[in-house]
C-alpha positions as CSV (number, residue, x, y, z in Angstrom):
1,M,106.6,206.5,231.2
2,A,106.5,209.0,228.2
3,T,103.6,208.9,226.0
4,V,103.7,210.0,222.3
5,I,101.2,212.6,221.0
6,D,100.5,212.6,217.3
7,L,99.9,216.2,216.4
8,T,99.1,215.5,212.8
9,Q,95.8,213.5,213.7
10,Q,94.4,216.3,215.7
11,H,90.7,217.1,214.8
12,E,90.7,220.9,215.3
13,I,88.6,222.7,212.9
14,V,89.4,226.4,211.8
15,E,86.5,228.2,210.8
16,F,86.4,231.2,208.5
17,T,83.4,233.1,209.2
18,G,82.5,236.1,207.1
19,S,85.2,235.1,204.5
20,S,84.8,234.6,200.9
21,N,85.1,231.1,199.2
22,E,88.3,232.2,197.4
23,D,89.8,233.4,201.0
24,I,89.0,230.1,202.6
25,N,90.7,228.2,199.6
26,Y,93.9,230.2,199.7
27,A,94.0,229.7,203.6
28,T,93.6,226.0,203.2
29,T,96.1,225.8,200.6
30,F,98.5,228.0,202.9
31,W,98.0,225.7,206.1
32,Q,98.4,222.5,203.9
33,S,101.7,223.9,202.6
34,I,103.0,224.6,206.1
35,Q,102.5,221.3,207.4
36,L,105.7,219.7,206.6
37,Q,106.2,216.3,205.0
38,P,109.4,214.3,205.5
39,P,111.6,214.2,202.4
40,M,111.5,211.1,200.3
41,E,115.1,210.2,201.4
42,S,113.9,209.9,205.0
43,R,111.0,207.7,204.3
44,L,111.5,203.9,205.4
45,V,109.1,202.6,202.8
46,S,108.6,203.9,199.5
47,S,105.3,203.6,197.6
48,D,107.4,203.3,194.1
49,I,106.8,199.8,192.6
50,K,110.4,199.5,191.8
51,Q,111.2,199.3,195.6
52,R,109.0,196.3,196.2
53,L,110.7,192.8,196.3
54,K,110.2,190.5,193.7
55,V,108.1,187.3,194.5
56,A,110.0,184.2,194.4
57,P,108.8,181.5,192.1
58,A,106.9,178.5,193.5
59,S,108.9,175.5,193.7
60,S,107.7,172.0,193.7
61,L,110.2,170.8,196.1
62,A,110.9,172.4,199.7
63,R,114.4,173.3,200.0
64,N,114.7,173.4,203.7
65,V,113.7,169.8,204.3
66,P,116.5,167.3,204.6
67,P,116.4,164.4,202.4
68,S,114.8,161.3,204.2
69,I,117.3,158.6,205.2
70,P,116.2,155.1,204.4
71,E,116.1,153.2,207.7
72,N,116.7,149.7,206.3
73,S,120.3,150.5,204.9
74,A,122.6,149.5,207.8
75,V,125.7,150.5,205.7
76,L,124.4,153.9,205.2
77,H,123.4,154.4,209.0
78,N,127.1,153.1,209.8
79,F,128.5,155.7,207.5
80,Y,126.4,158.5,209.1
81,V,127.3,157.5,212.7
82,R,131.0,157.6,211.7
83,A,130.6,160.9,209.9
84,K,128.8,162.5,213.0
85,T,131.5,160.8,215.2
86,M,134.4,162.5,213.1
87,E,132.5,165.9,213.4
88,H,132.3,165.5,217.1
89,Y,136.1,164.6,217.2
90,E,137.2,167.6,214.9
91,E,135.1,169.8,217.1
92,Y,136.6,168.5,220.3
93,N,140.2,168.7,218.7
94,R,139.4,172.6,217.8
95,V,138.2,173.2,221.5
96,Q,141.5,171.6,222.8
97,K,143.5,173.9,220.6
98,F,141.7,176.8,221.9
99,A,142.1,175.5,225.6
100,E,145.7,175.1,224.9
101,A,146.1,178.5,223.5
102,R,144.3,179.9,226.5
103,D,146.7,178.0,228.9
104,E,149.8,179.2,227.1
105,D,148.4,182.9,227.2
106,K,147.9,182.5,231.1
107,Q,151.4,181.0,231.5
108,M,152.9,183.9,229.4
109,L,150.9,186.5,231.6
110,M,152.1,185.0,234.7
111,R,155.7,184.9,233.6
112,R,155.5,188.5,232.5
113,R,153.8,189.4,235.8
114,E,156.8,187.8,237.8
115,E,159.3,189.8,235.5
116,R,157.5,192.9,236.1
117,K,157.5,192.5,239.8
118,L,161.3,191.6,239.8
119,R,162.0,194.8,237.8
120,E,159.9,196.8,240.1
121,K,161.7,195.2,243.2
122,I,165.0,196.0,241.7
123,S,164.0,199.7,240.9
124,R,163.0,200.2,244.5
125,N,166.4,199.0,245.6
126,M,164.8,196.4,247.7
127,G,166.1,193.2,246.0
128,L,169.7,192.9,245.0
129,K,171.7,195.5,247.0
130,P,172.4,194.3,250.4
131,K,172.4,196.7,253.2
132,P,175.8,198.0,254.2
133,A,176.8,196.7,257.5
134,E,177.9,199.1,260.3
135,I,181.6,198.9,261.1
136,V,182.1,198.7,264.7
137,F,185.6,198.8,266.2
138,S,186.7,196.8,269.1
139,P,189.0,198.6,271.6
140,D,192.1,196.6,270.5
141,E,191.6,197.5,266.9
142,Y,191.2,201.1,267.8
143,E,194.4,201.2,269.9
144,A,196.3,199.4,267.0
145,E,195.1,201.9,264.6
146,A,195.9,204.7,266.9
147,A,199.4,203.4,267.3
148,D,199.9,203.2,263.5
149,T,198.9,206.8,263.2
150,N,201.3,207.7,266.0
151,D,204.2,205.8,264.3
152,M,203.4,207.7,261.0
153,D,203.3,211.0,262.9
154,A,206.5,210.1,264.5
155,L,208.3,209.2,261.3
156,K,207.0,212.5,259.7
157,Q,208.3,214.5,262.5
158,I,211.8,213.0,262.2
159,D,211.8,213.6,258.4
160,D,210.8,217.2,259.1
161,F,213.6,217.7,261.6
162,E,216.2,216.2,259.2
163,K,215.1,218.6,256.4
164,K,215.2,221.4,258.7
165,K,218.6,220.5,259.8
166,I,220.1,220.2,256.3
167,N,218.5,223.5,255.3
168,D,220.2,225.1,258.3
169,T,223.7,223.8,257.5
170,M,223.4,224.9,253.8
171,E,222.3,228.3,254.8
172,D,225.3,228.5,257.1
173,S,227.8,227.5,254.5
174,D,226.4,229.9,252.0
175,S,226.9,232.7,254.3
176,D,230.4,232.2,254.9
């Protein structure tokens, strides 16, 4: 625990032996001038009379005491009971509005959380894209496809042969 030491209240005595009274007065004045006092702006309390609070005038009636309710008036008592009930009802309505607003905020946060999760799921390509299925050919389909390619190759060979034959006949007729 820290302790506070007040250095201004120390009782150290400085003795000037063999000095004249004039030198002692100069030294005393010097040491008093070195002892720094805080500026007036930093002091919490000013000794100036203008800074003091004015004294309030004495009042004959106390202001903090509520007026006394005559207990013999039933009408007045009923009025106060209804007024108190209305205050409680208004307070209840105010609290209910806060509760409704809190529930709406919770629902909105839950809805936004679900939307954010859906967006994250989509961005990770986990949600809406189905995985491509692996294409597997059965032997019958493979043979049918091979037969189609063989037919195409055969037709191409026939076309090439006919073109070659036509070109050969054209060259023979040109050379004559």
